[in-house]
KOLVEXNU-714965 format. One record per residue (C-alpha): residue number from 1; residue in one letter; x, y, z. Coordinates in Angstrom, 2 decimals. Layout:
BEGIN
(NUM; 'A'; (X; Y; Z)),
...
END
This chain:
BEGIN
(1; 'X'; (-0.27; 0.00; -0.03)),
(2; 'X'; (3.21; 2.33; 1.19)),
(3; 'X'; (4.45; 1.54; -2.67)),
(4; 'X'; (1.04; 2.62; -4.42)),
(5; 'X'; (0.72; 5.58; -2.63)),
(6; 'X'; (4.16; 6.56; -3.20)),
(7; 'X'; (4.09; 6.16; -6.78)),
(8; 'X'; (1.09; 7.83; -6.89)),
(9; 'X'; (2.68; 11.33; -5.45)),
(10; 'X'; (5.80; 10.62; -7.54)),
(11; 'X'; (4.17; 10.46; -10.40)),
(12; 'X'; (4.38; 13.32; -13.45)),
(13; 'X'; (0.54; 13.45; -13.86)),
(14; 'X'; (0.23; 13.64; -10.06)),
(15; 'X'; (2.92; 16.85; -9.41)),
(16; 'X'; (0.88; 18.39; -12.89)),
(17; 'X'; (-2.23; 17.75; -11.20)),
(18; 'X'; (-0.96; 18.62; -7.57)),
(19; 'X'; (0.08; 22.60; -9.11)),
(20; 'X'; (-3.20; 22.78; -11.32)),
(21; 'X'; (-5.50; 22.16; -8.28)),
(22; 'X'; (-3.53; 23.65; -5.63)),
(23; 'X'; (-3.30; 26.74; -8.32)),
(24; 'X'; (-6.95; 26.73; -9.22)),
(25; 'X'; (-7.77; 26.40; -5.19)),
(26; 'X'; (-5.73; 29.79; -4.70)),
(27; 'X'; (-7.48; 31.65; -7.43)),
(28; 'X'; (-11.07; 30.20; -6.15)),
(29; 'X'; (-10.11; 31.45; -2.55)),
(30; 'X'; (-9.16; 34.76; -3.69)),
(31; 'X'; (-12.23; 35.07; -5.97)),
(32; 'X'; (-14.05; 33.74; -2.94)),
(33; 'X'; (-12.97; 36.48; -0.65)),
(34; 'X'; (-14.19; 39.08; -2.71)),
(35; 'X'; (-17.47; 37.28; -2.96)),
(36; 'X'; (-17.11; 36.66; 0.87)),
(37; 'X'; (-16.73; 40.60; 1.13)),
(38; 'X'; (-19.66; 41.50; -1.39)),
(39; 'X'; (-22.12; 38.63; 0.20)),
(40; 'X'; (-21.65; 40.85; 3.87)),
(41; 'X'; (-21.85; 43.81; 2.10)),
(42; 'X'; (-24.65; 43.71; -0.26)),
(43; 'X'; (-27.04; 40.98; 2.00)),
(44; 'X'; (-29.02; 38.19; 0.73)),
(45; 'X'; (-31.37; 39.49; -1.25)),
(46; 'X'; (-28.80; 42.24; -3.58)),
(47; 'X'; (-26.00; 38.93; -3.03)),
(48; 'X'; (-28.96; 36.79; -5.12)),
(49; 'X'; (-29.38; 39.14; -7.18)),
(50; 'X'; (-25.69; 39.12; -7.92)),
(51; 'X'; (-25.69; 35.41; -8.25)),
(52; 'X'; (-28.54; 35.39; -10.79)),
(53; 'X'; (-26.60; 37.18; -13.23)),
(54; 'X'; (-23.29; 35.41; -12.58)),
(55; 'X'; (-25.04; 31.68; -12.82)),
(56; 'X'; (-26.57; 32.86; -16.21)),
(57; 'X'; (-23.25; 34.65; -17.41)),
(58; 'X'; (-21.70; 30.78; -17.05)),
(59; 'X'; (-24.66; 29.09; -18.29)),
(60; 'X'; (-23.90; 31.49; -21.52)),
(61; 'X'; (-20.06; 30.68; -21.77)),
(62; 'X'; (-20.89; 27.00; -21.76)),
(63; 'X'; (-23.28; 27.61; -24.32)),
(64; 'X'; (-21.07; 29.31; -26.49)),
(65; 'X'; (-18.46; 26.41; -26.04)),
(66; 'X'; (-20.42; 23.61; -27.05)),
(67; 'X'; (-17.21; 21.40; -25.50)),
(68; 'X'; (-14.67; 22.93; -27.69)),
(69; 'X'; (-12.18; 23.43; -24.74)),
(70; 'X'; (-12.21; 19.65; -23.59)),
(71; 'X'; (-12.22; 18.89; -27.83)),
(72; 'X'; (-9.03; 21.04; -28.39)),
(73; 'X'; (-7.29; 19.22; -25.09)),
(74; 'X'; (-7.78; 16.06; -26.63)),
(75; 'X'; (-6.84; 16.02; -30.00)),
(76; 'X'; (-3.76; 18.49; -28.98)),
(77; 'X'; (-3.00; 16.30; -26.43)),
(78; 'X'; (-2.69; 13.38; -29.02)),
(79; 'X'; (-0.08; 15.15; -30.92)),
(80; 'X'; (3.68; 16.92; -31.17)),
(81; 'X'; (2.85; 18.28; -34.65)),
(82; 'X'; (2.73; 21.65; -34.93)),
(83; 'X'; (0.70; 21.86; -37.80)),
(84; 'X'; (-2.41; 20.00; -36.75)),
(85; 'X'; (-2.04; 21.92; -33.36)),
(86; 'X'; (-2.35; 25.21; -35.33)),
(87; 'X'; (-5.11; 23.68; -37.28)),
(88; 'X'; (-7.47; 22.81; -34.09)),
(89; 'X'; (-7.16; 25.77; -32.25)),
(90; 'X'; (-7.59; 28.05; -35.71)),
(91; 'X'; (-11.06; 25.90; -36.10)),
(92; 'X'; (-11.99; 26.31; -32.18)),
(93; 'X'; (-11.34; 29.62; -32.21)),
(94; 'X'; (-13.24; 30.42; -35.51)),
(95; 'X'; (-16.29; 28.57; -33.78)),
(96; 'X'; (-15.98; 30.79; -30.90)),
(97; 'X'; (-15.70; 34.05; -32.76)),
(98; 'X'; (-19.34; 33.35; -33.99)),
(99; 'X'; (-20.65; 32.43; -30.78)),
(100; 'X'; (-19.67; 35.46; -29.06)),
(101; 'X'; (-21.43; 37.38; -31.36)),
(102; 'X'; (-24.27; 35.30; -31.34)),
(103; 'X'; (-25.30; 36.07; -27.56)),
(104; 'X'; (-24.52; 39.66; -27.55)),
(105; 'X'; (-27.23; 39.91; -30.51)),
(106; 'X'; (-29.48; 37.62; -28.41)),
(107; 'X'; (-28.80; 39.40; -25.22)),
(108; 'X'; (-29.54; 42.85; -26.84)),
(109; 'X'; (-32.75; 41.35; -28.14)),
(110; 'X'; (-34.07; 39.17; -25.56)),
(111; 'X'; (-32.75; 40.27; -21.98)),
(112; 'X'; (-35.67; 42.19; -20.81)),
(113; 'X'; (-38.08; 38.82; -21.78)),
(114; 'X'; (-35.59; 36.48; -19.53)),
(115; 'X'; (-35.59; 38.74; -16.70)),
(116; 'X'; (-39.36; 38.88; -17.16)),
(117; 'X'; (-39.68; 34.88; -16.92)),
(118; 'X'; (-37.25; 35.09; -13.76)),
(119; 'X'; (-39.52; 37.79; -12.20)),
(120; 'X'; (-36.29; 39.55; -11.65)),
(121; 'X'; (-36.32; 43.27; -10.99)),
(122; 'X'; (-32.84; 43.83; -12.46)),
(123; 'X'; (-33.27; 43.44; -16.16)),
(124; 'X'; (-29.92; 45.45; -16.63)),
(125; 'X'; (-28.09; 42.67; -15.20)),
(126; 'X'; (-29.11; 39.78; -17.55)),
(127; 'X'; (-27.99; 42.06; -20.74)),
(128; 'X'; (-24.26; 42.89; -18.72)),
(129; 'X'; (-24.58; 38.47; -18.67)),
(130; 'X'; (-25.15; 38.12; -22.54)),
(131; 'X'; (-22.65; 40.93; -23.45)),
(132; 'X'; (-19.49; 40.55; -20.85)),
(133; 'X'; (-19.79; 36.63; -21.70)),
(134; 'X'; (-16.93; 37.13; -24.16)),
(135; 'X'; (-14.47; 37.20; -21.39)),
(136; 'X'; (-15.09; 34.44; -19.65)),
(137; 'X'; (-15.50; 32.44; -23.16)),
(138; 'X'; (-12.21; 33.93; -24.40)),
(139; 'X'; (-10.24; 33.58; -21.06)),
(140; 'X'; (-10.92; 29.98; -20.72)),
(141; 'X'; (-10.18; 29.62; -24.52)),
(142; 'X'; (-6.36; 30.60; -23.80)),
(143; 'X'; (-6.43; 28.50; -20.45)),
(144; 'X'; (-7.33; 25.59; -22.33)),
(145; 'X'; (-4.85; 26.37; -24.83)),
(146; 'X'; (-2.14; 26.81; -22.41)),
(147; 'X'; (-2.97; 23.43; -20.48)),
(148; 'X'; (-3.28; 21.33; -23.95)),
(149; 'X'; (0.30; 22.61; -24.83)),
(150; 'X'; (1.47; 21.52; -21.19)),
(151; 'X'; (1.96; 25.49; -20.77)),
(152; 'X'; (0.54; 24.63; -17.31)),
(153; 'X'; (2.60; 26.88; -15.07)),
(154; 'X'; (1.23; 29.93; -17.41)),
(155; 'X'; (-2.69; 28.91; -17.23)),
(156; 'X'; (-2.12; 29.05; -13.67)),
(157; 'X'; (-0.70; 31.91; -13.25)),
(158; 'X'; (-3.45; 33.60; -15.39)),
(159; 'X'; (-5.89; 31.75; -13.07)),
(160; 'X'; (-4.69; 33.48; -10.19)),
(161; 'X'; (-4.24; 37.20; -11.90)),
(162; 'X'; (-8.11; 37.04; -13.13)),
(163; 'X'; (-9.30; 36.29; -9.12)),
(164; 'X'; (-6.93; 38.72; -8.13)),
(165; 'X'; (-8.35; 41.27; -10.36)),
(166; 'X'; (-11.45; 40.62; -9.11)),
(167; 'X'; (-10.52; 40.77; -5.88)),
(168; 'X'; (-9.45; 44.12; -5.91)),
(169; 'X'; (-12.07; 45.91; -8.29)),
(170; 'X'; (-14.95; 44.61; -5.69)),
(171; 'X'; (-12.75; 45.90; -2.70)),
(172; 'X'; (-12.44; 49.13; -4.23)),
(173; 'X'; (-16.29; 49.90; -4.78)),
(174; 'X'; (-16.86; 48.74; -1.57)),
(175; 'X'; (-14.25; 51.35; -0.04)),
(176; 'X'; (-16.27; 54.02; -2.38)),
(177; 'X'; (-19.38; 52.86; -0.68)),
(178; 'X'; (-21.13; 51.83; -4.18)),
(179; 'X'; (-24.76; 50.09; -3.58)),
(180; 'X'; (-25.41; 49.34; -7.41)),
(181; 'X'; (-25.51; 45.70; -7.71)),
(182; 'X'; (-24.66; 46.14; -11.95)),
(183; 'X'; (-21.14; 48.19; -10.93)),
(184; 'X'; (-20.53; 44.70; -8.71)),
(185; 'X'; (-21.46; 42.49; -11.24)),
(186; 'X'; (-19.63; 44.25; -14.37)),
(187; 'X'; (-16.37; 44.04; -12.82)),
(188; 'X'; (-16.58; 40.71; -11.91)),
(189; 'X'; (-17.44; 39.51; -15.27)),
(190; 'X'; (-15.42; 41.80; -16.82)),
(191; 'X'; (-11.91; 40.80; -15.28)),
(192; 'X'; (-11.22; 37.84; -16.80)),
(193; 'X'; (-11.12; 39.40; -20.24)),
(194; 'X'; (-8.69; 41.58; -19.25)),
(195; 'X'; (-6.13; 38.79; -18.91)),
(196; 'X'; (-6.15; 38.44; -22.41)),
(197; 'X'; (-4.08; 41.43; -22.68)),
(198; 'X'; (-1.23; 38.57; -22.04)),
(199; 'X'; (-2.51; 36.09; -25.03)),
(200; 'X'; (0.50; 36.67; -27.01)),
(201; 'X'; (3.26; 36.51; -24.17)),
(202; 'X'; (1.71; 33.08; -22.81)),
(203; 'X'; (1.49; 31.17; -26.20)),
(204; 'X'; (4.51; 29.63; -28.09)),
(205; 'X'; (5.69; 31.73; -30.92)),
(206; 'X'; (5.29; 29.25; -33.60)),
(207; 'X'; (1.54; 29.14; -32.78)),
(208; 'X'; (-0.43; 30.74; -36.01)),
(209; 'X'; (-3.92; 31.45; -35.76)),
(210; 'X'; (-5.31; 31.30; -39.23)),
(211; 'X'; (-9.47; 31.07; -39.21)),
(212; 'X'; (-9.26; 31.37; -43.03)),
(213; 'X'; (-7.15; 28.48; -43.65)),
(214; 'X'; (-8.88; 25.47; -41.81)),
(215; 'X'; (-8.82; 22.06; -42.25)),
(216; 'X'; (-12.15; 19.96; -42.93)),
(217; 'X'; (-10.86; 16.80; -41.25)),
(218; 'X'; (-10.17; 18.20; -38.26)),
(219; 'X'; (-13.39; 20.55; -38.20)),
(220; 'X'; (-15.08; 16.99; -38.53)),
(221; 'X'; (-13.35; 15.54; -35.84)),
(222; 'X'; (-14.65; 18.27; -33.52)),
(223; 'X'; (-17.83; 17.85; -34.24)),
(224; 'X'; (-18.25; 14.58; -33.93)),
(225; 'X'; (-16.35; 15.01; -30.24)),
(226; 'X'; (-18.24; 17.67; -29.10)),
(227; 'X'; (-21.80; 16.56; -30.19)),
(228; 'X'; (-21.13; 14.17; -27.30)),
(229; 'X'; (-19.44; 15.96; -25.42)),
(230; 'X'; (-21.05; 19.25; -24.90)),
(231; 'X'; (-24.28; 17.56; -23.05)),
(232; 'X'; (-22.20; 16.24; -20.26)),
(233; 'X'; (-20.56; 20.13; -20.06)),
(234; 'X'; (-23.58; 21.76; -20.01)),
(235; 'X'; (-25.11; 19.26; -17.49)),
(236; 'X'; (-22.19; 20.51; -15.10)),
(237; 'X'; (-22.99; 23.47; -15.78)),
(238; 'X'; (-26.45; 23.59; -15.32)),
(239; 'X'; (-26.28; 21.67; -12.09)),
(240; 'X'; (-23.89; 24.51; -10.60)),
(241; 'X'; (-25.26; 27.31; -11.84)),
(242; 'X'; (-29.40; 26.61; -13.40)),
(243; 'X'; (-30.72; 25.98; -9.54)),
(244; 'X'; (-30.11; 29.69; -8.83)),
(245; 'X'; (-32.00; 30.75; -11.87)),
(246; 'X'; (-35.06; 28.41; -10.74)),
(247; 'X'; (-34.82; 29.46; -7.07)),
(248; 'X'; (-35.26; 33.01; -8.41)),
(249; 'X'; (-38.02; 32.14; -10.53)),
(250; 'X'; (-39.91; 30.11; -7.78)),
(251; 'X'; (-39.10; 31.89; -4.14)),
(252; 'X'; (-38.00; 34.80; -2.87)),
(253; 'X'; (-34.64; 36.97; -3.76)),
(254; 'X'; (-33.60; 36.51; -0.07)),
(255; 'X'; (-33.98; 32.74; -0.88)),
(256; 'X'; (-32.03; 32.73; -3.67)),
(257; 'X'; (-29.44; 35.09; -2.09)),
(258; 'X'; (-28.98; 31.88; 0.82)),
(259; 'X'; (-28.73; 29.51; -1.75)),
(260; 'X'; (-26.44; 31.24; -3.80)),
(261; 'X'; (-24.22; 32.01; -0.92)),
(262; 'X'; (-23.89; 28.16; 0.65)),
(263; 'X'; (-23.71; 26.79; -3.54)),
(264; 'X'; (-20.97; 29.10; -3.67)),
(265; 'X'; (-18.85; 27.72; -1.07)),
(266; 'X'; (-19.63; 24.32; -2.55)),
(267; 'X'; (-18.36; 24.99; -5.92)),
(268; 'X'; (-14.99; 25.63; -4.48)),
(269; 'X'; (-14.33; 22.00; -4.17)),
(270; 'X'; (-16.38; 21.43; -7.87)),
(271; 'X'; (-14.30; 23.54; -9.46)),
(272; 'X'; (-11.00; 21.96; -7.52)),
(273; 'X'; (-12.10; 18.86; -9.02)),
(274; 'X'; (-12.74; 19.79; -12.56)),
(275; 'X'; (-9.31; 21.57; -12.33)),
(276; 'X'; (-8.08; 18.09; -11.97)),
(277; 'X'; (-10.06; 16.62; -14.83)),
(278; 'X'; (-8.47; 19.12; -17.07)),
(279; 'X'; (-5.11; 17.59; -16.73)),
(280; 'X'; (-6.27; 14.03; -16.13)),
(281; 'X'; (-8.32; 13.92; -19.60)),
(282; 'X'; (-5.30; 14.77; -21.88)),
(283; 'X'; (-3.15; 11.97; -20.02)),
(284; 'X'; (-5.83; 9.10; -19.70)),
(285; 'X'; (-6.83; 10.10; -23.51)),
(286; 'X'; (-3.25; 8.09; -23.85)),
(287; 'X'; (-3.40; 5.05; -22.26)),
(288; 'X'; (-4.27; 2.19; -24.39)),
(289; 'X'; (-2.52; -0.80; -22.23)),
(290; 'X'; (-4.09; -3.06; -20.14)),
(291; 'X'; (-1.42; -2.49; -17.11)),
(292; 'X'; (-1.81; 1.75; -18.00)),
(293; 'X'; (-5.02; 1.49; -17.36)),
(294; 'X'; (-4.95; -1.35; -14.28)),
(295; 'X'; (-2.67; 1.19; -12.35)),
(296; 'X'; (-4.95; 4.38; -13.48)),
(297; 'X'; (-7.99; 2.29; -11.81)),
(298; 'X'; (-6.65; 2.00; -8.53)),
(299; 'X'; (-5.62; 5.66; -8.31)),
(300; 'X'; (-8.86; 6.45; -8.92)),
(301; 'X'; (-10.02; 4.61; -5.87)),
(302; 'X'; (-7.52; 6.02; -4.29)),
(303; 'X'; (-9.07; 9.53; -4.93)),
(304; 'X'; (-12.73; 8.05; -4.00)),
(305; 'X'; (-10.92; 7.48; -0.69)),
(306; 'X'; (-9.91; 10.96; -0.25)),
(307; 'X'; (-13.43; 12.31; -0.99)),
(308; 'X'; (-14.76; 10.41; 1.48)),
(309; 'X'; (-12.55; 11.06; 4.21)),
(310; 'X'; (-12.56; 14.66; 2.91)),
(311; 'X'; (-16.49; 15.41; 3.63)),
(312; 'X'; (-16.02; 13.37; 7.16)),
(313; 'X'; (-13.74; 16.25; 8.35)),
(314; 'X'; (-15.73; 19.15; 6.63)),
(315; 'X'; (-19.43; 17.84; 7.94)),
(316; 'X'; (-19.04; 19.35; 11.68)),
(317; 'X'; (-17.61; 22.66; 10.34)),
(318; 'X'; (-20.53; 23.86; 8.04)),
(319; 'X'; (-21.84; 26.47; 10.78)),
(320; 'X'; (-18.43; 27.83; 11.41)),
(321; 'X'; (-17.35; 27.98; 7.93)),
(322; 'X'; (-20.51; 30.15; 6.82)),
(323; 'X'; (-19.95; 32.23; 10.02)),
(324; 'X'; (-16.41; 32.97; 8.54)),
(325; 'X'; (-17.04; 33.64; 4.88)),
(326; 'X'; (-20.43; 34.83; 4.06)),
(327; 'X'; (-21.85; 35.59; 7.75)),
(328; 'X'; (-24.03; 35.00; 10.02)),
(329; 'X'; (-26.99; 36.31; 8.20)),
(330; 'X'; (-26.65; 33.05; 5.63)),
(331; 'X'; (-27.07; 30.57; 8.55)),
(332; 'X'; (-29.99; 29.50; 8.13)),
(333; 'X'; (-28.48; 27.68; 4.91)),
(334; 'X'; (-26.01; 25.53; 7.03)),
(335; 'X'; (-28.04; 22.00; 6.74)),
(336; 'X'; (-28.43; 22.60; 3.11)),
(337; 'X'; (-24.59; 23.19; 2.81)),
(338; 'X'; (-23.97; 20.02; 4.12)),
(339; 'X'; (-25.75; 18.25; 1.53)),
(340; 'X'; (-24.29; 20.44; -1.59)),
(341; 'X'; (-20.94; 19.41; 0.29)),
(342; 'X'; (-21.62; 16.24; -0.36)),
(343; 'X'; (-22.77; 16.17; -3.83)),
(344; 'X'; (-19.65; 18.19; -4.51)),
(345; 'X'; (-17.22; 14.99; -3.16)),
(346; 'X'; (-19.69; 12.84; -5.27)),
(347; 'X'; (-18.30; 15.00; -8.16)),
(348; 'X'; (-14.58; 14.88; -6.94)),
(349; 'X'; (-14.92; 10.98; -6.64)),
(350; 'X'; (-16.26; 10.80; -10.04)),
(351; 'X'; (-13.63; 12.87; -12.04)),
(352; 'X'; (-11.14; 10.17; -12.47)),
(353; 'X'; (-13.75; 7.59; -13.34)),
(354; 'X'; (-14.87; 9.99; -16.44)),
(355; 'X'; (-11.84; 10.81; -17.84)),
(356; 'X'; (-11.78; 6.69; -18.39)),
(357; 'X'; (-14.01; 7.32; -21.67)),
(358; 'X'; (-11.50; 9.57; -23.44)),
(359; 'X'; (-9.09; 6.28; -23.40)),
(360; 'X'; (-12.15; 3.94; -24.06)),
(361; 'X'; (-13.27; 6.52; -26.91)),
(362; 'X'; (-17.08; 6.18; -26.02)),
(363; 'X'; (-18.56; 9.85; -26.62)),
(364; 'X'; (-21.99; 8.54; -25.84)),
(365; 'X'; (-21.50; 8.32; -22.68)),
(366; 'X'; (-20.82; 12.24; -22.23)),
(367; 'X'; (-24.15; 12.83; -23.68)),
(368; 'X'; (-25.92; 9.84; -22.24)),
(369; 'X'; (-25.21; 11.41; -18.47)),
(370; 'X'; (-25.12; 14.79; -20.05)),
(371; 'X'; (-28.79; 14.78; -21.21)),
(372; 'X'; (-30.27; 12.72; -18.65)),
(373; 'X'; (-28.74; 15.23; -15.90)),
(374; 'X'; (-30.22; 18.19; -17.53)),
(375; 'X'; (-33.41; 16.50; -17.79)),
(376; 'X'; (-33.59; 15.24; -14.18)),
(377; 'X'; (-32.34; 18.41; -13.35)),
(378; 'X'; (-35.43; 20.77; -15.20)),
(379; 'X'; (-38.02; 18.25; -14.70)),
(380; 'X'; (-37.57; 17.78; -10.86)),
(381; 'X'; (-37.42; 21.57; -9.92)),
(382; 'X'; (-40.58; 22.31; -11.83)),
(383; 'X'; (-41.90; 19.66; -10.22)),
(384; 'X'; (-40.54; 19.90; -6.40)),
(385; 'X'; (-38.91; 23.13; -5.96)),
(386; 'X'; (-42.47; 25.04; -6.23)),
(387; 'X'; (-43.65; 22.42; -3.14)),
(388; 'X'; (-40.58; 21.61; -1.30)),
(389; 'X'; (-38.31; 24.87; -1.63)),
(390; 'X'; (-34.52; 24.39; -1.13)),
(391; 'X'; (-34.28; 21.30; 0.12)),
(392; 'X'; (-35.79; 20.38; -3.20)),
(393; 'X'; (-32.70; 22.22; -5.04)),
(394; 'X'; (-30.49; 20.48; -2.75)),
(395; 'X'; (-31.52; 16.97; -2.68)),
(396; 'X'; (-32.02; 17.21; -6.37)),
(397; 'X'; (-28.38; 18.42; -6.71)),
(398; 'X'; (-27.08; 15.14; -4.53)),
(399; 'X'; (-29.15; 12.80; -6.34)),
(400; 'X'; (-27.81; 13.76; -9.92)),
(401; 'X'; (-24.45; 13.20; -8.67)),
(402; 'X'; (-24.84; 10.29; -6.76)),
(403; 'X'; (-26.57; 8.47; -9.97)),
(404; 'X'; (-24.10; 9.79; -12.23)),
(405; 'X'; (-20.83; 8.21; -9.72)),
(406; 'X'; (-22.88; 5.04; -9.75)),
(407; 'X'; (-23.53; 4.71; -13.62)),
(408; 'X'; (-19.72; 6.11; -14.41)),
(409; 'X'; (-18.16; 3.35; -12.11)),
(410; 'X'; (-20.12; 0.57; -13.63)),
(411; 'X'; (-20.05; 1.80; -17.17)),
(412; 'X'; (-16.41; 2.14; -17.00)),
(413; 'X'; (-15.24; -1.47; -15.64)),
(414; 'X'; (-17.67; -2.73; -18.03)),
(415; 'X'; (-15.60; -0.83; -20.85)),
(416; 'X'; (-12.54; -1.93; -18.96)),
(417; 'X'; (-13.44; -5.78; -18.84)),
(418; 'X'; (-14.63; -5.76; -22.84)),
(419; 'X'; (-11.55; -4.22; -23.45)),
(420; 'X'; (-9.54; -6.87; -22.16)),
(421; 'X'; (-11.36; -9.73; -23.58)),
(422; 'X'; (-11.40; -8.06; -26.73)),
(423; 'X'; (-7.40; -7.89; -26.42)),
(424; 'X'; (-6.97; -11.18; -25.22)),
(425; 'X'; (-8.19; -12.84; -28.30)),
(426; 'X'; (-6.39; -10.64; -30.67)),
END
C-alpha cells in the first residue's frame, strides 16, 4: 500500500495535477474572499441578484463553448505536430468568434423577456451577462490552449491573475461605498477578459492562428467529438447554476441569496474537481494498454477514499465556515450546505472515472449522462421546487451526482473488462 501511495505522489501526472489543483484552489480562494466581502456588504437579497446574473453568465459561456475546450484538449494532447495543433486551435477560435457574436445579439434582443420570466427586478444585469460573457469565453479558451500545450504554469498564473483583478476591483467598490449591484457584477464579469492582454506572451511563438485556413478533417473530428461531450459539460454547468435561476423564478430573492451563498462555498470543491479533470483527460486519452489502465483505476479509487475522508472532516464545520465566510445572515443555510458539500465530494470522486472515457473512445457516454442530468434537473425542479422549496433544490443536486457516480463507475468497469477480452482474443 505504501508503495502504491508513493508511486501516486511521485508520478508526473500527479505533480501536474497537484500544481493545477493548488493554483486553482488559490485562485478560487481569492475570488471567494471577494465574494465573501460582497455577500456581507450587499446582504442576501442583493447578493442573490448578483448571483442570478453570474449563474446566467456561466451558462451562456458553456453554451458558447459546446465542448470545444475539452475537444482541443484531447486532439492537441494526442499529437506534437505543430501544423495539426495550429489547425485545431484555428478551427476552435473560428467557432467561438461566431458564438460570441451571437450571444451579444441574443442578449440585446431577449434580455428583458428573460428577466420577466425569472421575476427578476434587475433586467440590466441580464443584459450585462450576455454582453460580458465573452470575457469568460475567451479567458477559458486561452487557459485550455495553454493546458493543452502543457504550459501549466502560464495557465495557473492567468487563473490567479484574473482572481486578483476581481478581488481588487470589488474591494475598491466596497471602499467607495457603492451599492449598485450592476457595478459589482460588471467588474466581476469583465476581469477575466483583461487577462487576454497577455495572449501573445503566454502562447508559444510558433502558434499561428489562421481562421481562413482550416482543415475539413479536423472540423469533422471536432464536431463528432463535441456533439456528445457538449451535453455532459452543459450538465456540469447547469447543475452548478441553473438551480439558482429556478430558485429565483419560484422563490424569493432573499432565498435566492441564501442558496447562492452556500452553493458558491460548495462550488470551490467542484471547481477543484474539474481542475483535476483538465489534467487527467489529455493524459488518460493516451492510455491504451491494460497495465496502464489497471494502475490508473487503483489511483482512481484512492481519490474516492480521499473524497470520503474529506467529507467526514468537513461535516461538523459547516456552521463555522458560513460564519467565517458569507456571514451570520446566511446561517439558515447550514443544513443545505452540508448536503451540497456531499454532492461536491461525489463529483470529485467521479472525475477520475469520467476521464477513462477519453481512453475508451466512448463519446456517447458524455451525451447520455449529460442529457440525463439536464432532464432530471429541469423536470425535478419544475415539479418539486414550488412545493418543497430549498430542500428540493439541494436534494436534486445530490441525487443527480450520486446517480452519475454509480453509472460512471459501473460503465467504466464494463468497458475495461470488455477491452481486456478483445485484446486477449487478438
